[in-house]
MARVEXMAR-191088 format. One record per residue (C-alpha): x, y, z negated; residue number from 1; residue in three letters. Coordinates in Angstrom, 3 decimals. Example, Ala and Ser with C-alpha at 12.3 -4.5 7.8 and 13.67 -1.06 7.14 Angstrom:
% MARVEXMAR-191088
c1,c2,c3,num,residu
12.300,-4.500,-7.800,1,Ala
13.670,-1.060,-7.140,2,Ser
This chain:
% MARVEXMAR-191088
c1,c2,c3,num,residu
24.358,0.393,24.552,1,Met
23.310,0.046,20.562,2,Lys
19.534,-0.144,19.258,3,Leu
19.214,2.132,16.374,4,Thr
15.972,0.809,14.232,5,Pro
13.932,4.179,13.509,6,Ile
11.147,3.077,10.612,7,Phe
7.961,5.145,9.621,8,Leu
7.576,4.765,5.810,9,Ala
4.744,7.603,5.389,10,Gly
1.501,7.251,5.024,11,Gly
-1.571,8.395,3.118,12,Gly
-2.403,5.311,0.738,13,Gly
-5.826,5.528,1.709,14,Thr
-7.015,2.286,3.575,15,Arg
-6.190,-0.070,1.227,16,Leu
-7.066,1.364,-2.177,17,Trp
-7.079,0.984,-4.859,18,Pro
-4.267,-0.842,-4.845,19,Leu
-2.586,1.978,-2.054,20,Ser
-2.611,5.377,-3.502,21,Arg
-0.954,8.956,-1.941,22,Glu
2.192,7.932,-4.019,23,His
2.454,4.381,-3.646,24,Tyr
1.085,3.642,0.017,25,Pro
0.578,0.493,1.843,26,Lys
3.932,-0.644,3.080,27,Gln
5.046,-0.550,-0.263,28,Phe
2.665,-3.185,-1.830,29,Leu
3.923,-6.972,-1.933,30,Gln
0.968,-8.420,-0.012,31,Leu
2.375,-11.362,1.998,32,Phe
4.795,-13.627,0.716,33,Glu
7.654,-12.479,-1.692,34,Asn
8.203,-9.133,0.320,35,Asn
6.937,-6.050,0.564,36,Thr
5.415,-4.747,4.173,37,Leu
8.274,-2.288,4.672,38,Phe
10.527,-5.049,3.043,39,Gln
9.857,-6.931,5.945,40,Asn
10.116,-4.250,8.348,41,Thr
13.710,-3.912,7.617,42,Leu
14.572,-7.954,7.738,43,Leu
12.577,-7.818,11.151,44,Arg
15.922,-7.129,13.404,45,Leu
17.934,-9.855,11.498,46,Asp
19.259,-12.699,13.679,47,Asp
18.521,-10.925,16.742,48,Ile
20.750,-12.587,19.373,49,Glu
24.082,-11.482,19.149,50,Thr
24.496,-9.329,22.355,51,Ser
22.421,-6.661,21.136,52,Ile
24.238,-4.393,19.131,53,Glu
21.791,-3.182,15.901,54,Val
22.790,-0.118,13.838,55,Ser
21.799,0.694,10.471,56,Ser
18.015,1.533,10.342,57,Pro
16.851,5.321,9.757,58,Val
14.399,5.741,7.509,59,Ile
11.294,8.666,8.054,60,Ile
8.990,9.406,4.668,61,Cys
8.361,12.031,2.844,62,Asn
9.807,13.334,-0.478,63,Glu
7.306,11.601,-2.797,64,Ala
8.144,8.215,-1.343,65,His
12.398,8.696,-1.133,66,Arg
13.246,6.453,-3.951,67,Phe
10.681,4.106,-3.508,68,Leu
12.635,3.306,-0.035,69,Val
15.982,3.248,-1.868,70,Val
14.630,0.768,-4.560,71,Asp
12.829,-1.507,-2.289,72,Gln
15.745,-1.825,-0.120,73,Ala
18.414,-2.245,-2.902,74,Ala
15.817,-5.317,-4.004,75,Gln
16.422,-7.645,-0.579,76,Ile
20.259,-5.941,-0.474,77,Ser
20.170,-3.838,2.761,78,Lys
21.861,-1.156,3.311,79,Lys
20.367,2.113,4.348,80,Ile
22.490,5.353,5.171,81,Asp
20.014,7.966,6.455,82,Leu
16.550,8.675,4.857,83,Ile
15.029,11.995,6.550,84,Ile
12.588,13.352,4.306,85,Leu
9.742,15.183,5.698,86,Glu
8.192,18.304,3.815,87,Pro
4.877,17.190,5.140,88,Glu
3.341,14.416,7.444,89,Gly
3.078,16.094,11.484,90,Arg
2.473,12.624,13.069,91,Asn
4.696,10.509,15.121,92,Thr
5.503,12.891,17.907,93,Ala
8.035,15.343,15.490,94,Pro
9.073,12.312,13.554,95,Ala
10.961,10.525,16.645,96,Leu
11.988,13.715,17.982,97,Thr
13.895,14.462,15.395,98,Val
15.316,10.765,14.643,99,Ala
16.446,11.298,18.375,100,Ala
18.081,14.782,17.634,101,Leu
19.658,13.147,15.119,102,Asn
21.308,10.136,16.747,103,Gln
21.798,12.170,20.078,104,Tyr
24.165,14.840,18.218,105,Gln
25.362,12.968,15.865,106,Asn
26.187,9.242,17.395,107,Tyr
25.774,10.131,21.470,108,Gly
23.024,8.211,23.263,109,Asp
21.514,4.830,22.152,110,Ser
18.126,2.926,22.444,111,Ile
16.107,3.499,19.745,112,Ile
13.247,1.472,18.797,113,Ile
10.673,3.087,16.599,114,Met
7.933,1.492,14.778,115,Met
5.545,1.569,11.605,116,Pro
6.409,-0.141,8.558,117,Ser
3.475,-0.915,7.415,118,Asp
2.301,-3.651,10.180,119,His
2.642,-6.978,9.888,120,Val
4.641,-9.223,12.897,121,Val
4.301,-12.956,12.138,122,Lys
6.233,-14.297,15.146,123,Glu
9.521,-12.926,14.941,124,Thr
11.362,-14.810,17.963,125,Lys
9.522,-14.039,20.090,126,Leu
9.190,-9.991,18.797,127,Phe
12.966,-10.558,19.253,128,His
12.285,-11.830,23.016,129,Lys
10.421,-8.639,23.425,130,Ala
13.336,-6.459,22.295,131,Val
15.288,-7.545,24.705,132,Ala
13.183,-7.125,27.740,133,Ala
12.520,-3.653,26.221,134,Gly
15.993,-2.832,25.901,135,Ile
16.505,-3.722,29.752,136,Glu
13.496,-1.357,30.471,137,Met
14.645,1.074,28.267,138,Ala
18.354,1.121,29.908,139,Asn
16.730,1.966,33.486,140,Asp
15.484,5.110,31.580,141,Asp
11.592,3.692,30.779,142,Tyr
10.165,4.707,27.906,143,Leu
8.789,1.586,26.733,144,Val
5.811,0.445,24.073,145,Thr
4.641,-2.629,23.117,146,Phe
0.833,-3.375,23.877,147,Gly
-0.902,-6.399,21.777,148,Ile
-3.199,-9.129,24.077,149,Lys
-6.353,-8.834,21.860,150,Pro
-8.520,-11.131,20.551,151,Thr
-11.845,-9.324,19.545,152,Gln
-13.620,-6.200,20.805,153,Ala
-11.784,-4.222,17.965,154,Glu
-13.113,-0.739,17.665,155,Thr
-10.412,0.454,15.209,156,Gly
-7.675,0.171,17.487,157,Tyr
-6.341,2.238,20.752,158,Gly
-5.945,0.643,23.705,159,Tyr
-3.429,0.623,26.642,160,Ile
-4.522,-0.076,30.090,161,Gln
-2.225,-2.065,32.129,162,Thr
-1.648,-1.108,36.093,163,Ala
0.947,-2.355,38.646,164,Lys
3.343,-4.923,37.298,165,Lys
7.248,-4.105,37.018,166,Ile
9.688,-5.831,38.556,167,Pro
12.582,-7.157,35.982,168,Ala
14.953,-9.805,35.374,169,Gln
13.590,-11.343,32.361,170,Asn
10.917,-13.486,32.620,171,Lys
8.536,-11.459,30.197,172,Gln
5.827,-9.937,32.274,173,Asp
6.183,-5.606,32.281,174,Ile
3.465,-3.134,33.567,175,Phe
3.102,0.247,34.188,176,Ser
0.728,1.981,32.139,177,Ile
-2.797,3.693,33.580,178,Gly
-3.874,5.074,30.524,179,Gly
-4.581,5.469,26.557,180,Phe
-7.922,4.936,25.349,181,Thr
-8.113,6.393,21.417,182,Glu
-10.653,3.806,19.153,183,Lys
-13.706,2.963,21.533,184,Pro
-17.306,2.193,20.665,185,Asp
-17.855,-1.527,20.489,186,Lys
-19.629,-1.872,23.961,187,Ala
-16.595,-0.081,25.789,188,Leu
-14.091,-2.274,23.638,189,Ala
-15.852,-5.668,24.545,190,Glu
-15.855,-4.160,28.424,191,Lys
-11.912,-3.480,28.010,192,Tyr
-11.755,-7.160,26.181,193,Leu
-13.113,-8.856,29.305,194,Ser
-11.374,-7.170,31.772,195,Ser
-8.130,-8.363,31.042,196,Gly
-6.343,-5.644,31.679,197,Ser
-6.042,-3.628,28.078,198,Tyr
-3.698,-4.430,24.783,199,Leu
-3.884,-2.817,21.800,200,Trp
-1.598,-0.185,20.887,201,Asn
1.032,-1.618,18.352,202,Ser
2.927,2.108,17.869,203,Gly
5.944,0.325,18.492,204,Ile
8.447,2.447,20.738,205,Tyr
11.504,1.914,22.533,206,Met
13.889,4.335,24.923,207,Met
17.044,6.307,25.012,208,Lys
17.286,9.040,22.743,209,Ala
17.780,11.487,25.599,210,Ser
15.345,10.244,27.483,211,Val
12.854,10.986,25.057,212,Trp
14.563,13.957,24.164,213,Leu
13.995,14.928,28.132,214,Lys
10.555,14.182,28.192,215,Lys
9.059,16.453,24.587,216,Ile
11.154,18.975,26.079,217,Gln
9.501,19.110,29.542,218,Gln
5.428,18.111,27.929,219,His
5.746,19.640,24.536,220,Gln
8.037,21.810,23.703,221,Lys
6.666,23.628,20.738,222,Ser
7.576,20.037,18.983,223,Ile
10.816,20.482,20.343,224,Tyr
11.830,23.606,19.362,225,Glu
10.130,23.046,15.670,226,Ala
11.465,19.850,15.287,227,Ser
15.181,20.941,16.629,228,Asn
15.421,23.966,14.099,229,Lys
14.156,22.008,11.324,230,Ala
16.889,19.683,12.098,231,Phe
19.400,22.027,12.621,232,Glu
18.369,23.489,9.190,233,Asn
18.327,20.808,7.225,234,Gly
20.370,19.857,4.519,235,Lys
22.292,16.689,3.575,236,Ala
21.752,15.326,0.117,237,Asp
23.503,11.636,0.005,238,Gly
21.603,9.461,1.633,239,Val
18.725,11.977,2.082,240,Phe
18.390,14.773,4.549,241,Phe
16.082,17.259,3.789,242,Arg
14.551,18.878,7.091,243,Leu
13.682,22.488,6.402,244,Asp
10.050,22.999,5.422,245,Glu
9.338,26.115,7.461,246,Lys
10.482,25.260,10.893,247,Ser
8.883,21.526,10.756,248,Phe
5.419,22.771,9.157,249,Cys
4.939,24.677,12.699,250,Gln
5.000,21.314,14.488,251,Asn
2.131,20.407,15.761,252,Pro
0.135,17.199,14.504,253,Asn
0.546,15.204,17.507,254,Asp
1.249,11.496,17.889,255,Ser
3.610,10.225,20.459,256,Ile
0.446,9.326,22.926,257,Asp
-0.776,12.597,23.093,258,Tyr
2.056,14.474,23.066,259,Ala
4.071,12.805,25.772,260,Val
3.229,9.406,26.809,261,Met
-0.506,10.192,28.236,262,Glu
0.356,12.769,30.284,263,Lys
3.049,10.761,31.878,264,Leu
0.245,7.708,32.370,265,Ser
-1.377,10.352,35.169,266,Ile
1.546,9.877,37.312,267,Ser
2.750,7.211,39.677,268,Asp
6.560,8.579,39.404,269,Asn
7.089,8.493,35.590,270,Glu
8.880,5.095,34.280,271,Lys
6.672,4.185,31.487,272,Leu
6.151,0.767,30.440,273,Ala
4.074,-1.503,28.306,274,Val
5.014,-4.923,27.259,275,Leu
2.413,-7.660,26.635,276,Pro
3.353,-9.363,23.438,277,Val
1.411,-12.063,21.353,278,Asp
3.776,-11.404,18.111,279,Ile
1.338,-12.139,15.402,280,Gly
0.480,-8.748,15.005,281,Trp
-1.927,-6.641,12.588,282,Ser
-1.761,-3.101,11.645,283,Asp
-3.484,-4.397,8.193,284,Val
-5.644,-1.333,8.095,285,Gly
-8.478,-2.421,6.132,286,Ala
-8.567,-5.357,3.194,287,Trp
-10.780,-7.191,5.963,288,Ser
-7.974,-7.168,7.990,289,Ser
-5.867,-8.487,5.041,290,Val
-7.967,-11.269,4.303,291,Met
-8.324,-12.873,7.841,292,Lys
-4.279,-13.013,7.259,293,Ile
-4.246,-15.009,4.048,294,Lys
-5.415,-18.466,3.450,295,Asn
-8.681,-19.354,2.181,296,Lys
-10.241,-21.950,0.386,297,Asp
-13.385,-24.364,1.524,298,Lys
-15.988,-21.762,1.019,299,Asn
-13.753,-18.967,2.914,300,Lys
-12.879,-16.902,0.100,301,Asn
-9.366,-16.117,-0.890,302,Tyr
-8.896,-15.544,-4.638,303,Ile
-5.747,-14.314,-6.464,304,Glu
-5.302,-13.901,-10.210,305,Gly
-7.854,-14.565,-12.867,306,Asp
-10.813,-15.334,-11.140,307,Val
-13.895,-17.793,-11.264,308,Val
-16.380,-17.624,-8.870,309,Val
-19.837,-19.932,-8.768,310,Glu
-21.849,-19.960,-5.656,311,Glu
-19.377,-17.487,-3.635,312,Thr
-18.646,-17.544,-0.110,313,Asn
-16.221,-15.623,2.370,314,Asn
-14.862,-13.012,-0.041,315,Ser
-11.494,-11.581,-1.091,316,Phe
-11.446,-11.204,-4.909,317,Ile
-8.214,-10.172,-6.488,318,Arg
-7.626,-9.250,-9.978,319,Ser
-4.193,-7.521,-11.529,320,Glu
-6.090,-7.392,-14.899,321,Arg
-8.483,-9.057,-16.451,322,Gly
-10.607,-11.820,-15.689,323,Leu
-13.040,-11.353,-12.726,324,Ile
-16.012,-13.689,-12.275,325,Ala
-18.773,-13.612,-9.170,326,Thr
-21.612,-15.767,-9.434,327,Ile
-23.910,-15.474,-5.346,328,Gly
-21.521,-13.367,-3.898,329,Cys
-21.183,-13.212,-0.212,330,Glu
-18.732,-11.312,2.260,331,Asn
-17.295,-9.495,-0.356,332,Met
-14.013,-7.490,-1.320,333,Ile
-13.512,-6.993,-4.839,334,Ile
-10.076,-5.179,-6.061,335,Ile
-9.260,-4.860,-9.605,336,Asp
-5.809,-2.652,-9.995,337,Ser
-4.467,-1.480,-12.803,338,Asp
-6.642,1.251,-12.972,339,Asp
-9.802,1.133,-11.051,340,Ala
-11.863,-1.418,-9.437,341,Ile
-13.670,-1.503,-5.856,342,Leu
-16.571,-3.671,-4.808,343,Ile
-17.435,-3.574,-1.299,344,Ala
-19.368,-5.123,1.700,345,Asp
-16.478,-6.685,3.919,346,Lys
-17.863,-5.147,6.697,347,Asn
-17.591,-1.685,5.247,348,Lys
-13.916,-1.539,4.074,349,Thr
-13.197,0.978,7.067,350,Gln
-15.058,3.315,5.007,351,Asp
-12.659,3.447,2.059,352,Ile
-11.418,6.360,2.951,353,Lys
-14.480,7.982,1.867,354,Lys
-14.471,6.714,-1.999,355,Ile
-10.638,8.444,-1.066,356,Val
-12.066,12.027,-0.132,357,Asn
-14.514,11.498,-3.247,358,Gln
-11.790,10.994,-5.714,359,Leu
-9.480,13.972,-3.846,360,Lys
-12.411,16.349,-4.077,361,Asn
-12.792,15.861,-7.615,362,Asn
-9.426,15.830,-8.527,363,Asp
-9.245,12.389,-9.766,364,Arg
-5.827,11.140,-10.099,365,Lys
-6.875,7.539,-8.998,366,Glu
-6.067,9.064,-5.649,367,Cys
-2.734,9.831,-6.288,368,Ile
-0.462,7.789,-8.130,369,Ala
-1.098,3.896,-10.827,370,His
-0.821,3.854,-13.684,371,Arg
2.569,2.523,-13.555,372,Lys
4.696,5.198,-11.687,373,Asn
8.273,4.520,-10.022,374,Tyr
11.026,6.836,-10.429,375,Arg
14.550,6.555,-8.854,376,Pro
16.232,4.859,-12.781,377,Trp
13.082,2.382,-13.055,378,Gly
9.127,2.934,-13.772,379,His
7.040,3.640,-16.703,380,Tyr
3.392,2.431,-17.146,381,Asp
0.719,4.484,-19.124,382,Thr
-0.267,2.330,-21.454,383,Ile
-2.659,4.372,-23.646,384,Asp
-3.614,8.065,-23.738,385,Ser
-5.883,10.563,-25.643,386,Gly
-5.843,13.686,-27.361,387,Lys
-2.095,15.212,-28.009,388,Asn
-0.661,11.500,-27.633,389,Phe
0.573,9.404,-24.566,390,Gln
2.003,6.197,-24.974,391,Val
4.314,4.817,-22.296,392,Lys
6.059,1.516,-21.530,393,Arg
9.540,2.496,-19.930,394,Leu
11.514,-0.301,-17.999,395,Thr
15.088,1.579,-17.015,396,Ile
17.482,-0.388,-14.267,397,Tyr
21.066,-1.544,-15.218,398,Pro
23.797,0.831,-14.966,399,Gly
20.693,3.550,-14.720,400,Lys
19.726,6.458,-16.889,401,Arg
17.093,9.465,-17.117,402,Leu
18.063,13.176,-16.454,403,Ser
19.445,15.316,-19.676,404,Leu
15.995,16.892,-20.740,405,Gln
14.129,18.668,-22.967,406,Leu
10.543,19.555,-23.661,407,His
8.676,22.468,-24.548,408,His
5.212,21.401,-26.101,409,Lys
5.635,17.644,-27.181,410,Arg
7.887,15.254,-29.389,411,Ser
8.605,11.510,-28.041,412,Glu
9.125,8.700,-30.426,413,His
11.623,5.705,-28.481,414,Trp
11.095,2.186,-29.753,415,Val
13.575,-0.893,-27.696,416,Val
11.622,-4.029,-27.290,417,Val
14.240,-5.309,-24.587,418,Lys
17.976,-4.343,-23.894,419,Gly
20.377,-1.959,-25.554,420,Val
19.447,1.839,-25.011,421,Ala
21.904,4.377,-25.123,422,Thr
20.566,7.914,-26.394,423,Val
21.570,11.159,-26.417,424,Thr
19.982,13.378,-28.864,425,Lys
21.561,16.956,-29.364,426,Gly
25.047,16.473,-30.323,427,Glu
24.817,12.978,-31.269,428,Asp
24.928,9.564,-28.643,429,Lys
24.259,6.702,-29.991,430,Phe
22.686,3.330,-29.352,431,Val
19.869,1.432,-29.897,432,Leu
18.886,-2.250,-30.064,433,Asn
15.615,-4.187,-29.978,434,Glu
13.320,-3.179,-32.837,435,Asn
15.068,0.016,-33.469,436,Glu
13.806,3.502,-32.982,437,Ser
14.317,7.166,-32.896,438,Thr
12.143,10.454,-32.870,439,Tyr
13.170,13.021,-30.572,440,Ile
11.628,16.417,-31.975,441,Pro
10.285,19.261,-29.321,442,Pro
13.322,21.615,-28.090,443,Glu
15.745,18.926,-28.792,444,Thr
18.353,18.125,-25.275,445,Met
18.057,14.110,-24.709,446,His
18.832,11.202,-22.715,447,Arg
18.217,7.671,-22.162,448,Leu
20.947,5.640,-20.681,449,Glu
20.848,1.850,-19.761,450,Asn
24.595,1.221,-19.504,451,Ala
24.180,-2.539,-19.631,452,Ser
23.376,-5.501,-17.561,453,Asp
19.773,-6.015,-18.302,454,Asn
16.948,-4.779,-17.908,455,Ile
16.044,-1.957,-20.857,456,Leu
12.164,-1.607,-22.116,457,Glu
11.216,1.517,-24.564,458,Ile
7.819,1.950,-25.635,459,Ile
7.763,5.726,-25.750,460,Glu
4.901,7.789,-27.998,461,Val
4.536,11.556,-26.860,462,Gln
2.693,13.777,-29.383,463,Ser
2.012,17.084,-28.743,464,Gly
-0.395,20.521,-27.792,465,Ser
0.386,19.460,-23.786,466,Tyr
2.293,16.287,-22.177,467,Leu
2.335,17.173,-18.594,468,Gly
5.377,15.869,-16.480,469,Glu
5.716,19.667,-15.780,470,Asp
6.893,20.175,-19.231,471,Asp
10.684,18.645,-18.090,472,Ile
13.330,21.138,-18.314,473,Val
16.343,18.812,-16.897,474,Arg
19.692,20.123,-17.248,475,His
21.687,17.227,-15.713,476,Asp
20.127,14.499,-13.133,477,Asp
21.872,11.570,-11.284,478,Asp
18.974,12.011,-8.306,479,Phe
18.928,15.964,-7.830,480,Gly
15.566,16.266,-9.094,481,Arg
């Protein structure tokens, strides 16, 4: 039976602010080595034993992240045949239900493995070994989850209690599940750690699509019905599949554990199993978690970018803009992004969401997006802005073009600083080379295109009484916006 990967690529972009944002959550950040967390997830099942047939992955994300998914997959030459778009986040149980419906109705039954795309797994070979053991259990109609062997009394994770050992053909220990606990306090977490019978909940699940659909109908019928209706009334758009918004949003905001797994764990007759694994896992839930994984210097500091330190110890300092200099700092997290700076006690990074909530309440854009915004054709960086003007640097990928559009309230002046631009301006179409420019008056149909094999960079100066992105009237768009 085939193994179908289901990768969750949603998220609110709060816990690793200011680098993560609502429109650019942590799975799309390059925090370790050369790839983003999402890219490493796409690569995680590569080179698994040849007896396991792995299907093309299914990605579940929201509308705002769809082109980030496509772009980052293309960067590592990963083919994705289906991206399911949620109109609104409804937790993991509806997401898994939609994925299982898609698999079962369109391709027949298979074993599905669902995992978040914003976690770290360092020990890939051990992960593959656990997947092989999970396939054996799932083939026997078990619902399987991976439990992480705890190394400390962590209060930020959920816990799974192991019960009886389950006989299995492979050499890996597998247990039935005695129960689930959500984020215990310190005293209870220490008790769990000393007992040796509790594991951290990794959020990784395996089962047959048919088994999940049967269990979700039995234990949370409302999720099955809302998800099924959203799937039936959804619409395909190339690689994207848009779930019906009205139907999907009728789903309760339930996790897989709450909707099904906890209910199954109270019965001895249910086929529910946990695989204890030691795979170098982290959910990268806070900057302190990132720091644990990073290599530190002799003073236990992690330093990245233009940073000078004096009498600074046990700190995480990262600069993406200018120089950061520290004197006499201990246990600090200092992150300088393109438009915001975070300075925090290392032991308080779980409270960053409080700052993000303040920004949301005050309608601050710094919780939504970066100065650099990604689009399917490339990205733009807002260099400067003021009353009635805005300056952007546009980077357009080879072979891509912006929509054919006009603006009612602003004019634009384009200067080519790198590459060759093909410009549509009203009835005219012409080429601009480096150091050449053109002016686009209001109410003029226009388009930028990069027909070359190299990156195109444009400086765009906007001026007018209103410069908002909603003053775009599209007449033709390659990306269906």
